[in-house]
C-alpha positions in Angstrom: -18.9 47.8 18.5 -17.5 44.9 20.4 -14.1 46.6 20.2 -15.7 49.9 21.4 -17.2 48.0 24.3 -13.9 46.6 25.4 -12.1 49.9 25.1 -14.8 51.7 27.1 -14.9 49.0 29.7 -11.2 49.3 30.2 -11.7 53.0 31.0 -15.0 53.1 32.9 -15.4 49.5 34.2 -17.5 46.8 32.5 -20.5 47.5 34.7 -20.6 51.1 33.7 -20.8 50.4 29.9 -24.3 49.6 28.6 -23.9 47.6 25.5 -27.2 47.1 23.6 -25.6 46.4 20.3 -25.5 42.6 19.8 -28.3 40.1 19.5 -26.5 37.5 21.7 -29.0 35.6 23.9 -28.2 36.1 27.6 -30.7 33.4 28.7 -29.1 30.0 29.3 -30.0 27.1 27.1 -32.7 24.9 28.7 -31.5 22.1 31.0 -32.5 19.5 28.4 -29.6 20.6 26.2 -26.9 19.9 28.8 -28.6 16.6 29.7 -28.9 15.6 26.0 -25.2 16.3 25.5 -24.3 14.1 28.5 -26.6 11.3 27.4 -25.4 11.3 23.8 -21.8 11.1 24.9 -22.5 8.4 27.4 -25.0 6.3 25.4 -24.4 6.7 21.7 -21.7 5.3 19.5 -18.9 7.9 19.6 -17.7 7.0 16.1 -21.3 7.8 14.8 -21.7 10.9 17.0 -18.6 12.5 15.8 -18.5 11.2 12.2 -19.9 12.1 8.8 -23.5 11.5 7.9 -25.5 12.3 4.7 -24.9 15.9 3.8 -28.5 16.7 4.6 -28.0 15.5 8.1 -28.9 12.4 10.1 -32.1 10.8 8.9 -33.5 10.3 12.5 -32.7 14.0 13.3 -34.5 15.2 10.1 -37.4 12.9 10.9 -37.7 14.4 14.4 -37.6 18.0 13.0 -40.2 17.1 10.3 -42.5 15.5 12.9 -42.3 18.5 15.2 -43.3 20.8 12.3 -46.1 18.5 11.3 -47.5 18.5 14.9 -47.2 22.2 15.4 -48.3 23.5 12.0 -50.3 20.7 10.3 -47.7 20.2 7.6 -46.7 17.0 5.8 -42.9 17.0 6.0 -40.8 13.9 5.9 -37.0 13.7 6.5 -36.6 14.2 2.7 -37.9 17.7 3.1 -35.4 18.8 5.8 -31.8 19.9 5.4 -29.9 20.4 8.7 -27.8 23.6 8.4 -25.0 25.5 10.1 -27.5 28.0 11.5 -29.8 30.3 9.5 -26.9 32.0 7.7 -25.9 28.7 6.2 -29.5 27.9 5.2 -29.9 31.3 3.5 -26.7 30.8 1.5 -27.7 27.3 0.6 -31.1 28.3 -0.9 -29.7 31.4 -2.6 -26.8 29.4 -4.1 -29.4 26.9 -5.4 -31.8 29.3 -7.1 -29.8 32.4 -8.2 -28.2 33.1 -11.6 -26.1 36.2 -12.1 -28.3 39.3 -12.4 -31.3 37.8 -10.6 -33.0 40.0 -8.0 -34.1 39.2 -4.5 -36.5 41.6 -2.8 -36.8 42.2 1.0 -38.5 44.7 3.3 -36.5 47.4 5.0 -35.5 47.5 7.7 -33.7 44.1 7.3 -30.7 42.1 8.6 -27.8 43.7 6.8 -26.2 40.4 5.8 -29.0 39.7 3.4 -27.2 42.0 0.9 -23.9 40.1 1.3 -25.5 36.7 0.9 -27.3 37.7 -2.3 -24.1 39.3 -3.7 -22.2 36.0 -3.0 -24.0 34.6 -6.0 -23.9 37.7 -8.2 -27.5 38.6 -7.4 -29.0 42.0 -6.6 -30.9 42.7 -3.3 -33.7 45.1 -3.9 -35.0 46.8 -0.7 -38.7 47.7 -0.4 -39.1 51.0 1.4 -40.2 50.8 5.1 -43.6 51.8 6.3 -42.4 53.6 9.4 -45.9 54.1 10.7 -46.3 50.3 11.3 -43.2 48.6 10.0 -45.5 46.1 8.3 -44.4 45.1 4.7 -45.1 47.7 2.1 -47.0 45.3 -0.2 -48.0 48.0 -2.8 -44.3 48.8 -3.4 -43.5 45.1 -3.4 -45.8 44.5 -6.3 -44.4 47.5 -8.2 -40.8 46.3 -7.8 -41.3 42.7 -8.9 -39.9 42.1 -12.4 -38.9 39.2 -14.6 -35.5 39.3 -12.8 -37.2 38.6 -9.5 -36.3 35.2 -8.2 -37.2 35.4 -4.5 -38.5 37.5 -1.7 -37.0 37.2 1.8 -39.3 37.9 4.8 -38.1 37.9 8.4 -40.9 37.2 10.9 -40.6 38.2 13.8 -38.5 41.0 12.4 -35.0 42.0 13.2 -34.6 45.0 14.0 -38.2 46.2 14.7 -39.6 43.3 16.8 -42.8 43.5 14.6 -44.7 40.4 13.8 -46.4 40.1 10.4 -50.0 38.8 11.1 -51.9 36.2 9.1 -53.8 38.8 7.0 -50.6 40.5 5.9 -49.1 37.1 4.9 -52.3 36.3 3.0 -52.1 39.6 1.1 -48.4 39.0 0.4 -49.2 35.6 -1.0 -51.8 37.1 -3.3 -49.3 39.5 -4.7 -46.7 36.8 -5.2 -49.1 34.4 -6.9 -50.4 37.2 -9.2 -46.9 38.4 -10.1 -45.6 34.8 -10.6 -48.3 34.3 -13.2 -47.4 37.6 -14.9 -43.7 37.0 -15.1 -44.0 33.3 -16.0 -42.0 31.7 -13.2 -42.6 31.0 -9.5 -41.2 33.6 -7.0 -39.7 31.8 -4.1 -40.6 33.2 -0.7 -37.8 32.6 1.8 -39.1 32.8 5.3 -36.2 33.6 7.7 -37.5 32.5 11.2 -34.8 32.5 13.9 -37.1 34.4 16.3 -40.3 32.4 15.8 -40.5 31.3 19.4 -39.6 34.7 20.8 -43.1 36.3 20.9 -45.1 38.0 23.7 -48.6 38.8 24.8 -50.1 35.7 23.0 -49.1 36.9 19.6 -49.2 34.2 16.9 -46.6 33.9 14.1 -48.2 32.6 10.9 -46.5 29.5 9.4 -46.0 30.9 5.9 -46.0 27.6 3.9 -49.7 27.3 4.9 -50.5 30.4 2.8 -48.0 30.4 0.0 -46.8 27.1 -1.5 -43.5 28.2 -2.9 -42.1 28.9 0.5 -38.7 27.7 1.9 -38.4 28.0 5.7 -35.0 28.9 7.1 -34.6 28.3 10.9 -32.0 28.6 13.5 -31.9 27.3 17.1 -29.6 30.2 18.1 -32.3 32.1 19.7 -35.0 29.6 20.7 -32.4 27.3 22.5 -29.8 30.1 23.2 -27.2 28.3 21.1 -25.8 31.0 18.7 -22.2 29.7 18.9 -23.2 26.1 18.1 -24.4 27.0 14.6 -27.4 24.6 14.1 -30.6 25.1 12.1 -32.5 23.7 9.2 -34.1 24.4 5.8 -37.6 23.0 5.3 -38.9 22.6 1.7 -42.4 21.1 1.4 -43.7 19.0 -1.4 -45.9 21.9 -2.5 -42.8 23.9 -3.7 -42.3 23.8 -7.4 -39.7 21.1 -8.4 -39.1 20.4 -4.7 -37.1 17.2 -5.2 -34.7 19.0 -7.6 -34.5 22.0 -5.3 -33.8 19.7 -2.3 -31.0 18.1 -4.2 -29.6 21.5 -5.2 -29.6 22.9 -1.6 -27.9 19.7 -0.3 -25.2 20.0 -2.9 -24.9 23.8 -2.2 -24.5 22.9 1.5 -21.5 20.7 0.6 -19.8 22.9 -2.0 -20.1 26.0 0.1 -17.9 24.3 2.7 -20.4 23.3 5.4 -20.3 19.6 4.3 -22.8 18.9 7.1 -24.3 20.6 10.2 -22.4 19.9 13.5 -23.0 16.3 14.3 -23.2 16.5 18.1 -25.7 19.4 17.9 -27.8 17.5 15.4 -28.1 14.7 18.0 -29.0 17.3 20.7 -31.8 18.8 18.5 -33.4 15.4 18.1 -33.8 15.2 21.9 -34.7 18.8 22.4 -36.7 19.5 19.3 -39.7 21.1 21.0 -37.8 22.8 23.9 -37.3 26.6 24.2 -35.3 28.8 26.6 -37.1 30.9 29.2 -38.3 33.9 27.1 -40.1 35.5 30.1 -36.7 37.0 30.8 -36.8 38.9 27.6 -40.4 39.9 28.1 -39.5 41.4 31.5 -36.6 43.3 29.9 -38.9 44.4 27.0 -41.5 45.9 29.4 -39.0 47.8 31.5 -37.0 49.2 28.6 -40.0 50.1 26.5 -42.0 51.8 29.3 -39.0 53.7 30.5 -38.0 55.0 27.1 -41.5 56.1 26.4 -41.6 57.9 29.7 -38.4 59.7 28.8 -40.0 60.9 25.5 -38.5 58.5 23.0 -40.7 57.3 20.1 -40.9 53.6 19.5 -43.4 50.8 19.1 -43.7 48.0 21.7 -42.1 45.0 20.0 -44.2 41.8 19.7 -41.3 39.5 19.1 -37.6 39.0 18.9 -35.5 41.0 21.5 -35.0 44.4 19.8 -36.5 47.8 20.3 -36.4 50.1 17.2 -36.3 53.7 18.4 -36.7 56.8 16.4 -33.7 59.0 16.6 -34.4 62.5 18.1 -31.6 63.8 15.8 -32.1 63.8 12.0 -28.8 62.0 11.7 -29.0 58.8 13.8 -25.2 58.5 13.8 -25.1 61.7 15.8 -27.6 60.2 18.3 -25.5 57.1 18.5 -22.5 59.3 19.4 -24.5 61.1 22.1 -25.5 57.8 23.5 -21.9 56.6 23.4 -20.9 59.8 25.3 -23.2 58.4 28.1 -21.6 54.9 27.7 -24.6 53.5 25.8 -23.9 51.4 22.7 -26.7 51.1 20.1 -26.8 50.2 16.4 -27.7 52.9 13.8 -30.8 52.2 11.7 -28.8 52.8 8.5 -27.2 49.4 9.2 -30.6 47.9 8.5 -31.4 50.2 5.5 -33.7 52.4 7.7 -31.9 55.6 8.6 -33.4 57.8 11.4 -33.7 55.0 13.9 -31.5 52.9 16.2 -31.8 49.3 17.3 -31.5 48.5 21.0 -31.0 44.9 21.8 -32.5 43.9 25.2 -31.1 40.4 25.4 -29.0 41.6 28.3 -29.3 41.3 32.1 -32.2 43.0 33.7 -29.6 44.7 36.0 -27.9 46.3 33.0 -31.1 47.8 31.9 -31.7 49.2 35.4 -28.2 50.6 35.5 -28.6 52.2 32.1 -31.9 54.0 32.7 -30.3 57.1 34.2 -28.0 57.3 31.2 -31.0 57.0 28.8 -32.8 59.7 30.8 -29.7 62.0 30.5 -29.7 61.5 26.8 -33.4 62.4 26.6 -32.7 65.5 28.7 -29.9 66.5 26.3 -32.4 66.4 23.5 -35.1 68.2 25.5 -37.5 65.2 25.3 -38.4 65.7 29.0 
């Protein structure tokens, strides 16, 4: 889609192509990030800053992350519970490498980030998709319970969700925990809940995102600063494994070794130092909220069907055509680029990423209106 954007921009001009395909933050990193980089380079030992450290990351950085989580969520993490990772993708691969044997199954809820399937296959596992509840896009817990088997090693949950923008509330998490505890007893081994949380700080209207380890002990949290600090290209995140997780010390050792043997060796050293100084900072998400409101209200006015997202920076829109790829092509004819829902194992929908300039949304609205008119929605 990036290639399509470039090709269309060459023909129509960049300002006349409306690319809503990529989840690339358009809000600058907070000022503390730039200041932290300058201070680190001026004040800290350059050999240390740019050198190796323990594979799990600098101890003082892991301590800062642990203390932040303890303050915010009432946890009892220490540096020994934190692994600094090369973004959330690295963290997901670390935990899957550590726990999966060939033939093991990992369940997740459709729609979901497409790379989950690739990550699980990396270790000869099988990703099993739980069907979407397209009325609410909340997890289908009845089907989750039915699909768990002796081969089930883990469940991945993404909250807030990409691509829907839905937030799973506390009651849903409690019910999910009940299912997993019950099924763990039945199959004779713990089911790991992997909580993928790169959008945790991107929520609106006072919505709260439950901290899942408070509700289910065998939870590993995967986090990335790509969205909260607008640092996707810097590749920095962490894994958090609490002392309540079964065999947590052995698991922590396993993910640390996995981090090394998968080629990461350690998370980027300079960015680790930055995180220590900016651990509680976030970018200005009011920009996304403004975009969300304009895009959602306009598309609803034009007759499109979608739910107002509570988090992340995506709008998941029902295709007015049975085949959403046809709808994507019609959008492309009007120079709008969106992602088909089949990419997230949920055909019949498209994802619109609104982490773009407000001006792009304003310029694109006549094109969205023309698409709606072509489908006789207005």
